[in-house]
C-alpha positions as CSV (number, residue, x, y, z in Angstrom):
1,M,161.9,108.4,158.4
2,A,159.0,109.9,156.5
3,L,159.5,111.8,153.3
4,V,158.9,115.6,153.8
5,R,157.3,117.4,150.9
6,P,156.2,121.0,150.3
7,E,152.6,121.6,151.5
8,N,151.4,123.7,148.5
9,P,152.4,124.8,145.0
10,Q,154.1,128.0,146.3
11,Q,156.4,126.0,148.6
12,A,157.1,123.6,145.8
13,R,158.1,126.5,143.5
14,L,160.4,127.9,146.2
15,V,162.2,124.6,146.9
16,R,162.5,123.8,143.2
17,L,164.0,127.3,142.4
18,L,166.5,127.0,145.3
19,R,167.4,123.4,144.4
20,D,167.9,124.1,140.7
21,D,169.4,127.6,140.8
22,G,171.2,127.7,144.2
23,P,171.0,130.1,147.1
24,R,169.1,133.4,146.7
25,S,168.1,136.3,148.9
26,R,164.4,136.7,149.9
27,V,164.3,139.8,147.7
28,E,165.5,137.8,144.7
29,L,163.0,135.0,145.4
30,G,160.1,137.4,145.7
31,D,161.1,139.1,142.4
32,V,161.5,135.8,140.5
33,L,158.3,134.2,141.8
34,G,156.1,137.3,142.1
35,L,155.3,136.7,145.7
36,S,154.5,139.4,148.2
37,R,157.0,139.9,151.0
38,T,154.4,138.6,153.5
39,T,153.6,135.5,151.6
40,L,157.2,134.8,150.8
41,T,158.2,135.1,154.5
42,A,155.4,132.9,155.7
43,E,156.1,130.2,153.1
44,L,159.9,130.3,153.7
45,D,159.3,130.1,157.5
46,R,157.2,127.0,157.0
47,L,159.8,125.4,154.7
48,V,162.6,126.1,157.3
49,A,160.4,124.5,160.0
50,R,159.9,121.4,157.8
51,G,163.6,121.2,157.1
52,L,163.3,121.7,153.4
53,V,165.1,125.2,153.3
54,E,167.9,126.6,155.3
55,T,169.1,130.2,155.7
56,A,172.7,131.2,155.7
57,G,174.9,134.3,155.9
58,P,174.5,137.5,157.9
59,A,171.1,139.0,158.7
60,A,170.1,141.8,156.3
61,S,171.2,145.3,157.2
62,A,171.7,148.6,155.5
63,A,175.5,148.0,155.2
64,G,175.6,144.2,155.1
65,A,174.8,141.4,152.7
66,A,171.3,139.9,152.7
67,R,170.7,136.5,154.3
68,R,170.4,133.9,151.6
69,C,168.1,130.9,151.5
70,C,169.0,127.5,150.0
71,A,167.5,124.1,149.7
72,S,168.5,121.8,152.5
73,P,169.7,118.3,151.8
74,A,166.1,117.1,152.5
75,G,164.7,119.7,150.1
76,S,167.2,118.8,147.4
77,A,166.3,115.1,147.6
78,S,162.5,115.5,147.9
79,P,160.7,114.1,144.8
80,A,157.8,116.5,145.3
81,W,157.8,117.5,141.7
82,S,156.1,115.4,139.1
83,S,156.2,115.9,135.4
84,R,153.9,118.4,133.6
85,R,152.2,115.5,131.8
86,T,150.6,114.4,135.1
87,G,148.9,117.8,135.6
88,S,150.2,117.9,139.1
89,P,150.1,121.3,140.9
90,W,153.7,120.7,142.0
91,R,155.2,121.5,138.7
């Protein structure tokens, strides 16, 4: 089985935040990372398709709770983040 990694620095930041801080709504993720709604949705959809992120909870509605995103077991185990000393864009 091949190791699945984020495709770009934005995806790496998303997975790292979800892995380290736990589930968050898309609104919270966008606020923390400073990503537009369009960019955030596209990157999360790609991460879900790659199996690195999962969504859980009810769909967002005016009266309900927002759907939350969390790192999947594959996303939690992925060593896609090297140290800052290496100059890698993944950190």
